[in-house]
C-alpha positions in Angstrom: -3.6 5.6 9.3 0.1 6.2 8.5 0.4 9.8 9.3 0.0 13.1 7.5 3.1 13.4 5.2 2.4 17.1 4.6 3.1 17.7 8.3 6.4 15.7 8.0 7.4 17.8 5.0 6.5 21.0 6.9 8.7 19.9 9.8 11.5 19.1 7.3 11.2 22.6 5.9 11.2 24.2 9.3 14.3 22.1 10.3 16.1 23.1 7.1 15.3 26.8 7.8 16.7 26.4 11.3 19.9 25.0 9.8 20.1 28.0 7.5 19.7 30.3 10.5 22.5 28.6 12.3 24.8 28.9 9.3 23.9 32.5 9.0 24.7 33.1 12.7 28.0 31.2 12.4 28.9 33.3 9.4 28.0 36.5 11.3 30.2 35.5 14.2 33.1 34.8 11.9 32.6 38.2 10.2 32.6 39.9 13.6 35.6 38.1 14.9 37.6 39.0 11.8 36.7 42.6 12.3 37.9 42.7 15.9 40.8 45.1 16.4 41.8 43.7 19.7 45.4 42.7 19.5 46.5 40.6 22.5 46.7 37.0 23.6 43.3 37.5 25.2 41.9 38.7 21.9 43.5 35.8 20.1 42.0 33.4 22.6 38.5 35.1 22.2 38.8 34.9 18.4 39.8 31.2 18.6 36.9 30.5 20.9 34.4 32.2 18.6 35.7 30.3 15.6 35.2 27.1 17.6 31.7 28.1 18.4 31.0 29.1 14.8 32.4 25.7 13.6 30.1 24.0 16.2 27.1 25.9 14.8 28.0 24.8 11.3 28.2 21.2 12.5 24.8 21.5 14.2 23.4 23.0 11.0 24.6 20.0 9.1 22.9 17.7 11.6 19.7 19.6 11.1 20.0 19.3 7.3 20.5 15.6 7.7 17.4 15.4 9.9 15.4 17.3 7.3 16.6 14.8 4.6 15.5 11.9 6.8 12.1 13.4 7.4 11.6 13.9 3.7 12.8 10.3 3.0 10.4 9.0 5.6 7.5 11.1 4.1 8.3 9.6 0.7 8.4 6.1 2.1 5.0 6.6 3.8 3.5 8.0 0.6 4.8 5.0 -1.3 3.4 2.6 1.3 0.0 4.3 1.2 0.0 4.1 -2.6 0.9 0.4 -2.5 -1.9 -0.2 0.0 -4.4 1.7 -2.1 -3.4 -0.2 -5.3 -3.7 -3.6 -3.4 -7.0 -2.6 -1.9 -8.4 -1.6 -5.3 -7.3 -4.9 -7.0 -8.5 -7.1 -4.1 -11.7 -5.3 -3.7 -12.7 -5.9 -7.4 -11.9 -9.6 -7.2 -13.5 -10.1 -3.8 -16.7 -8.2 -4.9 -16.9 -10.3 -8.0 -16.7 -13.5 -6.0 -19.2 -12.3 -3.4 -21.6 -11.5 -6.3 -21.2 -14.9 -7.8 -21.7 -16.7 -4.5 -24.7 -14.6 -3.6 -26.4 -14.7 -6.9 -25.6 -18.0 -8.7 -28.4 -20.6 -9.0 -27.5 -24.2 -9.1 -29.9 -26.4 -11.1 -29.9 -30.2 -11.5 -31.9 -31.6 -14.3 -32.0 -34.4 -16.9 -31.2 -33.4 -20.5 -30.4 -35.0 -23.8 -26.8 -36.0 -24.1 -26.4 -34.0 -27.3 -27.4 -30.8 -25.4 -24.6 -31.0 -22.7 -22.2 -28.1 -22.9 -18.9 -27.4 -21.2 -20.6 -25.3 -18.6 -22.6 -28.3 -17.4 -21.4 -30.9 -15.0 -22.5 -34.4 -15.9 -23.3 -36.2 -12.6 -24.7 -39.5 -13.9 -27.4 -41.2 -15.7 -30.8 -39.6 -16.0 -33.3 -40.8 -13.3 -35.6 -41.8 -16.2 -33.1 -44.4 -17.3 -33.3 -43.2 -20.9 -30.0 -43.9 -22.8 -29.9 -40.6 -24.5 -30.4 -38.5 -21.3 -28.0 -37.6 -18.5 -28.3 -35.8 -15.2 -26.4 -32.5 -15.2 -25.8 -29.7 -12.7 -25.5 -26.2 -14.1 -25.0 -22.8 -12.5 -26.7 -19.7 -13.8 -26.7 -16.1 -12.9 -29.0 -13.6 -14.6 -30.1 -16.3 -17.0 -26.5 -16.9 -18.2 -24.6 -20.1 -17.7 -21.7 -19.8 -15.3 -18.9 -22.4 -15.4 -18.5 -24.5 -12.3 -14.9 -23.5 -12.1 -16.0 -19.9 -11.7 -18.4 -20.8 -8.9 -15.8 -22.9 -7.1 -13.2 -20.1 -7.4 -15.7 -17.6 -6.0 -16.6 -20.0 -3.1 -13.0 -20.5 -2.3 -12.4 -16.7 -2.1 -15.4 -16.1 0.1 -14.5 -19.0 2.4 -10.9 -17.8 2.7 -11.7 -14.1 3.1 -15.2 -13.7 4.7 -14.5 -10.0 5.4 -12.1 -7.4 4.1 -9.8 -5.3 6.3 -10.5 -1.6 7.0 -9.5 0.9 4.3 -5.8 1.8 4.4 -4.8 -1.2 6.5 -1.5 -2.8 5.8 -3.4 -6.1 5.7 -4.4 -5.2 2.1 -0.8 -5.9 1.0 -1.0 -9.4 2.5 -4.4 -10.1 0.9 -3.1 -8.9 -2.5 -0.2 -11.4 -2.2 -2.6 -14.2 -1.3 -5.0 -13.3 -4.2 -2.0 -13.3 -6.6 -0.5 -16.6 -5.4 -4.0 -18.3 -5.4 -4.8 -17.0 -8.8 -7.9 -15.2 -7.5 -7.3 -11.9 -9.4 
């Protein structure tokens, strides 16, 4: 989704090779001009002109080196962004899957039980319908025959309501979701 950084690095290497070739060409020109035996004002003018061209080639080579550095920096930044997205995706996926599993598999049961049997995983909702003083009406959530705290169920429902579907793999939206999951305490 964010580009092939190996191609960026290949282009950076090619650009750097081009800079090296320009420097070599400039060096060759300077060597040739120093070896010229032509002694006259026209010869001096030609030597000055070739030196100017060689300096220009050196400047162009530096620009190519700078471009190669920028390409490499961009490739690193893209790799870092892709890694951050992958980490966010992994963390959010786990929390979201867990919530979807709870919402899809929890069973809510309401029943009358003895007051002494009420546990912290049960929500007392009032007096038993039978009117017996030692019984209360409770709601409890179970999943795979295990009691699930109401807070876990409510958290899972909140997650699934807020995020009914996940973004495509590699999308930048994973970073936003990771932030939301963190600030909401869903991870």
